[in-house]
Structures are given as structure tokens and as C-alpha cells.
C-alpha positions in Angstrom: 119.2 74.2 109.9 119.4 71.2 108.5 117.9 67.9 109.7 120.7 66.4 111.5 121.1 69.9 113.1 117.7 70.2 113.4 117.4 66.1 115.4 120.4 67.6 118.1 118.4 71.0 118.9 115.2 69.0 119.0 116.5 66.2 121.8 118.6 69.5 123.5 115.1 71.3 123.9 113.2 68.1 125.4 115.8 67.6 127.5 116.3 71.3 128.6 112.2 71.4 129.5 112.5 68.0 131.3 114.8 69.4 133.7 112.9 72.7 133.8 109.7 71.1 134.8 111.4 68.0 136.7 109.8 65.7 134.8 111.7 62.8 132.4 112.5 63.5 128.8 110.1 60.6 127.2 106.8 62.6 129.5 108.3 65.7 128.3 108.5 64.3 124.7 104.8 63.5 124.9 103.5 66.6 126.1 105.7 68.8 123.9 104.4 66.8 121.1 100.4 66.8 122.3 100.8 70.8 122.7 102.4 70.7 119.1 99.6 69.2 117.5 96.8 70.9 119.1 98.2 73.9 118.2 98.1 72.7 114.5 94.5 71.4 114.8 95.4 67.9 114.6 94.1 67.0 117.9 91.7 68.6 119.6 91.7 68.5 124.1 94.0 65.6 124.4 94.3 63.4 127.4 97.3 61.9 127.9 97.4 58.5 130.0 100.1 55.8 130.1 98.3 52.3 128.9 100.7 49.5 128.5 99.2 46.0 129.4 98.7 42.6 127.7 95.0 41.2 127.0 93.7 38.1 125.3 96.8 35.6 124.2 99.0 38.3 125.2 98.3 40.5 122.9 99.9 44.2 123.6 97.6 47.2 124.5 99.1 50.3 124.4 98.5 53.6 124.3 99.5 57.3 125.3 97.0 59.6 125.0 93.5 59.6 123.9 90.7 62.2 122.8 87.9 62.6 121.0 87.0 64.5 117.7 83.3 65.6 117.7 83.6 67.1 114.3 84.4 63.6 112.6 82.9 61.5 115.2 86.0 59.5 115.9 87.8 58.2 118.5 91.8 59.1 118.7 94.2 57.2 120.3 98.3 58.2 120.0 101.0 56.2 121.0 104.9 57.9 121.6 107.6 56.0 120.4 111.1 58.2 121.6 114.1 57.8 121.8 116.6 59.6 123.8 119.5 59.5 121.8 121.5 62.3 119.3 121.9 59.3 116.6 119.5 58.9 113.7 117.1 56.1 114.4 114.7 54.4 111.6 111.1 54.1 112.2 110.6 50.5 110.2 107.4 48.7 108.6 107.6 46.4 111.2 107.5 49.1 114.1 104.9 50.8 112.9 102.7 47.7 112.6 103.4 46.8 116.2 102.9 49.9 117.8 99.9 50.4 115.3 98.4 47.2 116.0 98.8 47.9 120.2 96.3 50.5 120.1 93.9 48.5 117.6 94.2 46.2 120.3 93.0 48.4 123.2 90.1 49.2 120.8 89.2 45.2 120.8 89.4 44.4 124.2 87.4 47.7 125.3 84.8 46.7 122.8 84.5 43.2 124.2 84.1 44.6 127.7 87.4 42.2 129.0 90.0 44.8 130.1 88.7 44.5 134.0 90.5 41.0 133.4 94.0 42.4 132.8 94.2 44.9 135.5 93.4 46.1 139.1 89.4 47.3 139.6 90.8 50.7 140.6 92.5 51.0 137.3 91.5 54.5 135.7 91.5 52.3 132.1 88.7 50.7 133.1 86.5 53.7 133.0 88.2 54.8 129.7 87.5 51.4 128.1 83.4 52.0 129.3 83.4 55.2 127.6 84.7 53.9 124.6 82.7 50.6 124.5 79.6 53.4 125.0 80.1 56.0 122.3 80.9 53.3 119.6 77.9 51.3 120.5 76.1 48.0 119.6 76.7 48.2 116.2 77.6 51.2 113.4 74.0 51.9 113.1 73.3 52.5 116.6 76.8 54.6 117.5 78.5 57.8 118.1 81.9 56.5 116.2 82.2 56.6 112.6 86.1 56.5 112.8 89.2 55.4 114.4 92.2 58.0 114.3 95.8 56.3 115.4 98.7 58.6 115.8 102.2 57.6 116.2 104.7 60.2 117.1 108.5 59.6 117.4 111.7 61.4 117.3 112.7 58.7 114.8 113.0 59.0 110.9 110.4 56.8 109.0 112.6 54.4 106.7 112.3 55.2 102.9 111.3 51.4 102.7 107.6 52.5 104.3 105.4 52.9 101.3 102.1 52.8 103.0 100.3 53.6 106.1 96.7 52.6 104.7 95.0 50.6 107.6 92.3 47.6 107.9 88.7 48.6 108.8 88.1 48.0 112.7 84.7 47.1 113.9 83.6 48.0 110.6 84.8 51.7 110.4 87.7 53.2 108.9 90.5 53.7 110.4 93.2 56.7 109.6 96.7 56.3 110.9 98.8 59.4 111.1 102.6 59.1 111.8 104.2 62.5 112.8 108.3 61.1 112.9 111.1 64.0 113.1 111.6 64.8 109.3 107.6 65.8 109.6 108.1 68.1 112.7 111.1 69.1 110.8 108.9 70.1 107.8 106.4 71.5 109.4 108.3 74.1 111.6 110.6 75.1 108.4 107.2 75.8 106.7 105.7 78.2 109.1 102.2 76.5 108.0 100.3 74.2 108.8 100.3 70.9 106.7 98.4 72.0 103.6 95.4 69.4 102.5 95.7 68.6 98.4 92.7 66.8 97.3 92.9 65.1 93.9 89.6 64.2 92.5 90.3 61.4 90.4 91.1 59.5 93.9 87.7 59.8 95.2 86.4 58.1 91.7 86.0 61.3 90.2 88.7 60.9 87.5 86.7 64.0 84.9 86.8 66.1 88.1 84.1 68.6 89.4 81.8 70.4 86.8 82.3 74.0 87.7 81.4 77.8 86.1 83.9 80.4 86.6 82.3 83.6 88.1 82.5 86.4 86.0 83.4 89.8 88.1 85.7 92.2 87.9 89.3 91.0 88.2 90.6 92.2 91.5 93.5 89.9 91.6 93.0 88.5 95.2 90.8 85.5 94.6 88.4 83.6 91.9 84.9 82.7 92.3 83.6 79.1 91.4 80.0 77.5 91.7 80.0 74.1 91.5 77.9 70.8 91.7 79.5 67.9 94.2 78.3 64.8 94.2 77.2 63.7 97.6 79.5 60.8 97.9 82.4 62.7 97.0 82.4 65.1 100.4 81.3 61.8 102.4 84.6 59.9 101.1 86.9 63.3 101.4 85.3 63.6 105.1 85.9 59.9 106.1 89.5 60.1 104.8 90.4 63.4 105.8 88.5 64.5 108.9 87.6 67.5 110.7 91.0 68.5 109.4 88.3 69.8 106.2 87.1 71.9 108.5 88.0 75.8 109.0 89.1 76.0 112.4 86.3 77.9 113.2 83.5 75.5 111.5 85.2 72.7 113.5 84.6 74.1 116.8 80.9 75.2 115.9 80.6 71.7 114.8 82.1 69.9 117.5 80.0 71.9 120.3 76.9 70.6 119.0 78.0 67.2 118.0 74.6 66.0 116.8 73.8 65.6 113.0 71.4 67.9 111.9 68.0 65.8 111.7 66.7 68.0 108.9 69.6 67.0 106.9 69.6 63.6 107.6 65.9 62.9 107.0 66.3 64.4 103.2 69.2 62.1 102.7 67.7 58.8 103.8 64.4 59.6 102.3 64.0 57.9 98.7 61.6 60.4 97.7 63.4 63.3 98.7 67.0 62.5 98.2 67.1 63.5 94.8 65.7 67.1 95.6 69.0 67.4 98.5 70.4 70.2 95.8 67.2 72.3 95.8 66.5 71.8 99.4 70.3 72.0 100.7 71.8 75.7 101.5 75.1 74.0 100.1 78.9 74.3 101.1 81.1 77.4 100.8 85.0 76.1 100.6 88.1 78.6 100.8 91.1 77.1 98.7 94.7 78.4 98.2 94.8 77.0 94.2 93.2 74.7 92.5 93.8 72.7 88.8 91.3 72.9 86.2 90.6 70.7 83.6 91.7 71.9 80.0 88.1 73.8 79.0 88.1 75.1 82.6 85.0 73.3 83.1 86.0 70.8 85.9 87.6 71.3 89.4 90.2 68.1 89.1 92.5 68.9 92.4 92.4 71.2 95.4 95.3 72.8 97.5 94.4 73.8 101.4 90.4 72.8 100.9 89.0 73.8 103.7 85.1 73.9 104.3 84.2 77.1 106.1 80.5 76.8 105.8 78.1 73.4 105.7 80.2 71.3 108.1 77.1 69.9 109.3 75.9 69.2 105.8 79.2 67.2 104.9 79.2 65.4 108.3 75.6 64.1 107.8 76.3 62.8 104.3 79.2 60.9 105.7 77.1 59.6 108.7 74.4 58.1 106.3 77.1 56.7 104.4 78.7 54.6 107.0 75.9 53.4 108.5 74.7 52.4 105.2 71.3 54.8 105.4 72.2 56.1 101.8 74.7 55.3 99.0 74.3 58.7 98.4 74.4 58.0 94.5 71.5 60.6 93.9 72.7 63.5 96.1 74.3 66.3 94.6 75.1 69.3 96.7 75.9 73.3 95.7 79.4 74.8 96.5 80.2 78.3 96.2 84.1 77.9 95.5 86.8 80.8 96.1 90.3 80.5 95.4 92.8 83.0 97.1 95.2 82.6 94.7 98.0 82.8 97.4 102.1 81.7 96.6 103.1 78.5 97.4 106.0 79.9 99.8 104.0 82.7 102.0 105.8 85.5 104.0 104.9 85.9 107.5 102.6 89.1 106.0 101.3 87.0 103.5 100.6 84.5 105.9 98.6 87.0 107.8 96.7 88.3 105.2 95.6 85.0 104.0 94.4 83.7 107.6 92.4 87.3 107.8 90.8 87.1 104.4 89.9 83.2 105.7 88.7 84.9 108.7 86.5 87.3 107.2 85.1 85.1 104.5 84.1 82.4 107.3 82.6 85.1 109.4 80.4 86.0 107.0 79.7 82.6 105.5 78.3 81.7 109.1 76.9 85.0 110.0 73.5 82.6 110.2 74.5 80.8 112.8 75.7 81.7 116.3 79.4 82.0 115.4 80.8 84.7 118.4 83.7 87.1 117.8 85.2 84.9 120.2 85.5 82.2 117.9 87.9 84.5 115.6 89.9 85.1 118.2 93.3 84.0 117.0 93.6 87.3 114.5 92.5 89.6 117.4 94.9 92.9 117.8 95.2 91.7 121.6 98.1 88.9 120.4 100.0 91.9 118.3 100.0 94.1 121.4 101.6 90.8 123.4 103.6 90.6 120.9 105.0 94.1 120.8 105.4 94.4 124.8 107.1 91.1 125.0 110.0 92.6 123.3 109.8 96.0 124.3 109.4 94.5 128.5 112.6 92.5 129.0 112.7 90.5 132.3 115.1 91.6 134.8 118.1 89.4 135.7 118.0 86.8 138.0 120.0 83.8 139.1 123.3 85.5 139.2 122.4 85.8 135.1 124.2 89.8 133.9 121.3 89.9 131.3 118.0 90.3 131.0 115.3 87.5 129.0 112.6 88.1 126.8 109.4 86.4 127.7 108.9 85.3 124.0 104.6 85.8 122.9 104.5 83.6 120.0 101.7 85.1 118.0 102.3 82.8 115.1 102.3 79.4 115.7 106.5 78.0 115.7 107.5 81.2 115.6 110.3 80.7 118.2 111.8 77.7 116.0 111.1 79.7 113.0 113.4 82.6 114.0 116.5 80.1 114.8 116.1 78.3 111.4 118.5 80.3 109.7 121.2 81.2 112.2 124.6 80.0 112.8 124.9 77.8 116.0 126.8 80.4 117.5 123.3 82.9 116.9 121.4 80.2 118.2 123.3 79.9 121.2 123.0 83.6 121.8 119.0 83.6 120.9 118.3 81.0 123.5 120.2 82.8 126.2 117.7 85.7 125.6 114.8 84.1 124.6 114.9 80.5 126.5 112.5 78.1 125.7 110.9 78.0 128.7 109.9 81.7 128.4 107.8 81.0 124.9 104.6 81.8 125.7 101.8 80.8 123.0 98.4 81.6 123.0 96.9 78.9 124.5 99.2 78.8 127.0 98.4 82.3 128.3 94.5 81.6 128.3 95.2 78.9 130.5 97.4 80.5 132.9 94.9 83.9 133.2 92.0 82.1 133.1 93.3 80.0 136.2 94.3 83.6 138.2 90.8 84.6 136.3 89.0 82.2 138.9 88.1 79.9 135.9 89.3 76.6 136.7 86.2 74.8 134.8 87.4 76.5 131.4 90.9 75.1 131.8 90.0 72.1 132.3 87.7 72.1 129.3 90.2 72.0 127.0 92.4 74.3 124.9 89.7 74.7 122.6 86.7 75.9 125.0 89.3 77.3 127.5 90.5 79.6 124.3 86.9 80.6 124.0 86.1 81.5 127.3 89.6 83.6 127.4 88.6 85.4 124.4 85.3 86.9 125.6 86.9 88.0 129.0 89.9 89.7 126.4 87.3 91.5 124.1 85.5 92.8 127.1 88.7 94.3 128.3 89.6 95.8 124.9 86.3 97.0 124.4 86.6 98.9 127.5 90.0 100.2 126.8 92.7 99.2 124.1 95.1 100.9 126.6 94.4 98.3 129.6 96.7 96.0 127.8 99.6 97.8 129.1 103.0 97.1 130.9 101.4 96.0 134.2 99.1 93.2 132.4 101.9 92.4 130.5 103.6 92.1 134.1 100.5 89.9 135.5 100.3 88.0 132.3 104.0 86.6 133.2 103.7 86.7 136.5 100.5 84.1 136.0 102.5 82.0 133.9 105.2 81.7 136.6 102.9 80.8 139.0 101.2 78.0 137.1 104.5 76.4 135.7 105.1 76.5 139.3 102.4 74.9 140.7 102.5 72.3 138.0 105.9 71.1 138.9 105.4 71.3 142.3 102.3 68.9 142.0 104.5 66.7 139.5 107.2 65.9 142.5 104.7 66.1 145.3 105.1 62.4 147.1 101.2 62.1 146.6 100.9 62.8 143.0 100.6 60.0 141.1 102.1 59.9 137.9 99.7 60.1 134.7 96.9 61.6 137.1 94.9 64.7 137.1 97.8 67.5 136.8 96.0 68.8 134.7 93.3 69.6 136.5 94.5 70.0 140.2 96.9 73.0 138.4 94.1 75.7 137.5 92.1 74.4 140.2 94.6 75.0 143.2 95.6 78.5 141.6 92.2 79.5 141.4 91.4 78.1 145.2 94.5 79.8 146.0 93.4 83.5 144.5 89.9 82.8 146.1 91.2 83.4 149.7 92.7 86.7 149.1 90.7 88.9 151.3 88.6 91.6 150.2 91.1 94.9 149.6 93.7 92.6 149.2 95.8 91.5 146.1 98.9 89.2 145.4 101.8 91.1 144.4 102.3 90.4 140.7 105.0 93.1 140.7 107.3 91.1 143.1 106.4 87.8 141.1 108.0 89.7 137.9 110.5 91.6 139.5 111.7 88.1 141.1 110.7 85.6 138.3 109.6 83.4 140.6 106.9 82.8 143.7 107.5 84.2 146.9 107.7 81.0 149.5 104.7 81.9 150.8 102.7 81.3 148.0 105.0 78.4 147.8 103.8 77.1 151.5 99.9 77.6 150.4 100.2 75.8 147.4 101.8 72.8 149.2 98.6 72.5 151.5 96.2 73.5 148.4 97.2 71.5 145.6 97.0 68.0 147.7 93.4 69.1 149.0 92.6 70.0 145.2 93.8 66.6 144.3 91.8 64.4 146.6 88.4 66.8 145.9 88.8 66.1 142.2 89.5 62.3 142.9 86.3 62.0 144.8 84.1 62.5 141.5 81.3 60.1 142.7 82.4 58.0 139.6 82.3 60.4 137.1 85.5 60.6 135.1 87.8 63.4 136.6 88.3 65.7 133.5 84.1 65.8 132.9 83.8 66.4 136.7 86.5 69.3 136.6 84.7 71.1 133.8 81.5 71.3 135.5 81.3 75.0 137.1 79.2 73.4 140.0 82.5 71.4 140.5 84.6 74.6 141.3 81.8 76.4 142.7 81.5 73.4 145.3 85.4 73.7 145.7 85.4 77.1 146.2 82.7 77.6 148.4 82.7 74.3 150.7 86.1 73.0 151.1 87.3 75.0 153.7 91.1 75.7 153.7 92.9 78.2 156.2 95.5 80.7 154.7 98.9 80.7 156.5 99.6 83.7 157.9 103.0 84.6 156.2 100.4 84.1 153.2 98.4 86.7 154.0 101.3 88.8 155.0 102.6 88.6 151.6 99.3 90.4 149.9 99.3 93.9 149.2 96.8 96.3 149.5 94.3 96.4 145.9 95.1 100.1 145.9 98.4 99.7 144.8 98.0 97.4 142.0 95.2 99.4 140.9 97.8 102.8 141.0 100.4 100.7 138.9 97.9 99.5 136.9 96.5 103.2 136.3 99.8 104.2 135.7 100.9 102.0 132.8 97.3 102.9 131.1 98.3 106.6 131.1 101.8 105.5 129.6 100.3 102.9 127.2 97.7 105.4 126.1 100.6 108.2 125.4 102.6 106.1 123.9 100.0 104.9 121.4 99.0 108.2 120.4 102.6 109.2 119.6 103.2 106.1 117.4 99.5 106.6 115.6 101.1 110.2 115.3 104.3 109.5 113.7 102.6 106.5 111.5 100.1 109.4 109.9 103.1 111.3 109.4 104.8 108.8 107.7 102.2 108.4 105.2 103.0 111.7 103.7 101.2 114.4 102.0 100.4 113.0 98.7 98.7 109.9 100.3 96.3 112.3 102.3 95.7 114.1 99.3 94.8 111.1 97.7 92.3 110.4 100.4 91.0 113.4 100.3 90.3 113.5 97.0 88.8 110.4 96.9 86.5 111.1 99.7 85.3 113.9 98.5 84.4 112.9 94.9 82.8 109.8 96.1 80.8 112.1 98.7 81.2 109.1 101.3 81.7 111.7 104.3 80.4 115.1 105.3 82.2 118.3 103.4 83.5 118.9 106.9 85.3 115.9 107.4 86.9 115.8 103.9 88.2 119.1 104.7 89.7 118.2 108.0 91.6 115.3 106.0 92.8 118.2 103.3 94.2 120.3 106.5 95.7 117.2 107.7 98.1 116.9 104.6 98.3 120.4 104.4 99.9 119.9 108.3 101.9 117.3 107.3 103.4 119.2 104.5 104.6 121.5 106.6 106.9 118.9 108.7 104.4 118.8 111.8 103.1 116.2 113.6 99.2 115.5 113.8 98.1 116.1 117.6 96.4 113.4 119.6 93.0 115.4 118.8 94.0 115.1 115.6 94.8 111.5 115.3 91.4 110.4 117.1 88.8 112.7 114.9 91.1 111.4 111.6 90.5 107.8 113.0 86.6 108.5 113.4 86.6 110.1 109.9 88.2 106.7 108.2 85.7 104.3 110.0 83.0 105.9 108.6 84.6 106.1 105.4 85.4 102.2 105.4 81.6 101.5 106.6 80.6 103.4 103.5 82.5 100.7 101.7 85.8 102.7 100.8 89.2 101.0 101.2 92.0 103.0 102.3 95.0 103.0 99.3 98.4 101.5 100.0 101.3 103.5 100.5 
């Protein structure tokens, strides 16, 4: 698929989703792009809000979404420039300047405190402006904000005449402008991976590079290791330039959750007497890179590709903070750095990308072992996703709406996989693929977390933004998985899809309601509505999830209940006592108050539609038994397919190194003989073999590749 085909395909998707969601194409474009940018780590918890007004001397003030990036202390504004046209549209220098200036103007008016002059007293934009002003503070010496980040998103294509996106400082702070045009989205979808950050040391006033020493350890082929001495000013410069994108995802979440700069680090940086000892006092940073460029003599690092800080985020942020506040010029500060270069190919296969992600995760996990980084922080690589992906292909949805064929609820374990699968298809193949895998039936990890957490009665978590909600959901899944992996079965998958159907239906209903004002708080009202309805289910009863799965729609009884509850939820959240609704909605006490104090009567037909919990429990148990049986068969076949020679090699390794007891070694040998006689190992044999392998791996053994 070339970019011309992609242009039409992209617009078709936006129009289809807009129709499905009872929205307009422009709003749908914004929602789609916000989701994409959040998925790839460019944004964190963006809040869509359309601002289009005029300020002092008729200056245009505009943006379409805003966010805060606590990890690099920035205010983020995003503006949309959408064209509902199949023909190519060019994005000019002038257009970029006009749109970026509209965002700059809003920051200036918000900081001056004059916004109230240009809108109604009840306009929510006043609260946003107040919040911005409070965070920016009285000066850059007393502030939460170190930089401004502007995003311009469009389905136009940037003109070749656009040579630079460099922005002048605003309120004595750097400004970063990111333009995401159609070409950039196309490149991202065709590359399968996030945009790679490349750092050239010469760009940051280090033309000779960074002094380093390669570790002379055994050549394992997977990685190279280096120790380096990094100027503090270099770290501050790249952080102010690249922002939180430098931080590996889990470190970014960890740092964002704390927000405040470490006081001890800052004290050392700002002390004339201590700053030259920073190298001694500080533990340094740990970095992973895909590839590097060295000087000819191999003693200096000249550039990094896919540079990610996996430990030392607070150190880096503290250096940038002190520099921007002019507390230190950082010239006497040097930081120890441990660098791991993973030596991956530029174009990775899906398997190689998974391996790269897994290695980065493990390094990050070990590097952060002294910090409270939980398993939930690494949830994106959890085998739960692999299981959900398999089930999405295994259990097609029943045909509905007169269609003669089944469809797939496509679980997207890897970001952009649905689009990726279509890239090399012919138009006819794509049409067929989309009939079976419609875009409104793509389930992303973040979407599933949102829908199920609403059903699990955690609307405050859903309201807290994608990253925070994903963490909360990860904890729940970890518990389910730890009890038994067989809990993730056909019934669970049906219920998960039914939850998505419920969430999407409620969301669309609210959007179409006469009482709902466009640009309101639907993102919070939807989960609060669902959670309240679930809380109204009497003890001993449950939603008929299988009915929703079979019909691929909510029953009328639930639809009528949604009509009642959603309007009450909207009124409740808007009555927030002057607090910004999104902040009010993410408090657990707010949910408890709505759940316990808002007395809403359940309709008779809603109560009649409920089924006994016993029925759902029986269906769940049956699915669990079936999944366990299938899993045992799959494991048996997998062990058999590895073959006699493989297991004899494992046996000899374990025996030679005395990694497990003699009895376990003999068992492995007996399984090899069993397979040599063309017999499938039993479930009990597979279970014991798995325990032996786990024991050996705990002792340091690495299972051989086939």
C-alpha cells in the first residue's frame, strides 16, 4: 500500500468509525489520533476540549486537546487540522505558523489571567486557564512547568518547503513543536515500531563525543556493554529537547507518579561545594540503545539510536530542572552511565521486536529493583495478551444483522497490527479482511482495560487516564492469572467482548443524547454509568453476558437503564464543587458517593433480564475445564514436536551440571525415550517436566533453541 492508497484508506476508516459512533468525521479524527499518540507514548492522558476564541487585539486562541507530562514537567497542547477530502492537501509553512501561534496565544492569555474577558463566566476554559497559570507559577524559578509541547495533527501532507519546526521560547521556556501529518502516520504504521529517537552528540556541543570504555566480557552476540562518563549538561540538553520520550515506558510512569524532583539530587547539583562530587555521590543512569556509532579509536560515543533511559530518570529530570531555573550551569557535573547496546537489525520482524521488548523489559526491571516498580508496570508483555490474541482468532462472533458470515473481534497485542496486516494486501484482499475484521471490532489493550475496569466497578481508575487505568487493570489480571491461567478462557473472552460492546453502546448513546453537550465529560460519564448499573444488580444475579455475545448488542432492558443512569451520572459529576470534573471523577471517594448515595431505581425489565450467578458460574467452569484440556493437549504436542534429540541434549546438560536432582534427570531421559517411541507425553508428565524446567532455569540453565 503506497501513501496515496493509504490516504483513502485512512479517511475511509475515520468516516466508518464516525458513522458507527454517531459522531462527525472531524471529532472522530481527533479521537483516533489522540488514541494513536497515547499508544505510542507521545501523549499521556490527553483531554479533548475544543477551544476556539479570540483574545487581545483579536488574536486567535485555539487548541483541541491538552495534557500534562509530569515526567518532563511540560504543558501539552494539541490542535487538529482535518480535511474530509480524498485529494492530497499540502501543509504549508504559513499554516503551521498560524496554528502553532494560536496555541502560543492561549498560553500567553492564560498566564496573564485575561481569559475571562473573552468568554462566558461559566465556560470551562476559565478553569483550564487557571490550572495552567497555577502550574506555570510566578516565574521559571517557582514553577512546575519547564517547557511547552505543541502538537499539530492533520491528514494533510507536509510541504517539502517546510525546512524547520524550531520554535522561539515562550515565557522563558523552550517550546517543542511536533507535526504529525499523514506521511508521518503512514511511516509509523508501515514500520511497525514507534519512532526511533536518534541522538547525535555533536548537536549537543559534544563534537568529540562521550568518553567510554567497552566491557570486555564474553561475546554472547545479543548485546555489547559500555561504561561512560556523561556531562550533566548533555543529559539536561537532550531531556529538554526530547522530553519524556527518552524514558523507557515503565520509568516514565514511575517518575510521573512521583512528579517531584529528588531533593538530595537537586541539593548536590546546586551546591557549589558539592557539585564537583556529583559523579561520586550519584548512582548514575542506565541506558539501552538499539545501535551506536563510535569514534575511529572506539573510545568515544558519537551517536545513539533508540536511546532509552531505563534507570536514572530522576537524575536526568533534576539536571534539566536546575538548568532551566538557572540554579546551575552544570559545567562541573558528570554522571556515570552504564550503556547496553542490543545490536538489533534496523528492520525487525515481529518475533525480533518481541525479543527486543522483552530484553528491554528485563533490563529495566532489574535496574529498577531498588524502586517500587511492580509487575503491573511491565504488564504490556504479560502472557495474558498472547492468550487473548489466540482466543480472538479462535472464537469468531456469531453472524448478526443479516450477515451470512461470522466476524472476528481482533485483539491487537502489538500496536498497529490490524493496519500492518493490510499493508501488503491488494484492494480486494483488504476489503475481504475488513469484512471479517471490521475496524470497530479491533480491541486494543488499553481499550480492554477501560471496558473491563468499568464492568469491575472501577470507574475512578478509568477516569484517571489510560496509563493509570492500565496499571490498575494489570493488578486485577495478575491476580486472576496467578490463581489459574485457565481462568482466561472462552467465557472470559465472551465477557470481555460483551464489556466492549456495552462500553461502546453507552458511549454512543451519551453522545447522541439531547442533554449531553458536545465536548463534555463523556470520558468519565460512560464508565460511571456502567459501574453504577453493575452495582444495581441484586445479590445472586448477574448480567447475561452470553446473551450480549450472541446478539452482539445490549438488550433493550439495559439500554433503557442506561438512558436513566447516564443523565444522572452527568449531573452528579458536573456538580463537583468547583473542582475540574476529570480530577473529581478519578477520586475513589467520588465513585463511592455516587454508588452509595445516588439512589436510582432499577427498572422491572432490567431486573427481569438478569440471570442467576449460578448460570454464569457454570458456564465459566465449563469454559475453564475446556481450556485446561486444550492447554494440556497443546503442551503435550509442543513437547513431542521438540523431538528425542532435543530432550536428550537437555538431559545431558542437566546431568553434567548437576542442576536438578538425579531423579529429575532420569525423568527427562525417560520422556526423550517416550517421544522416540512416537508417544505423546501425558498431562501429568507435562506438568512434572514444566516443574523440572522451572527448577533448572532458576539455577541458571538456559533451554536450548530447537
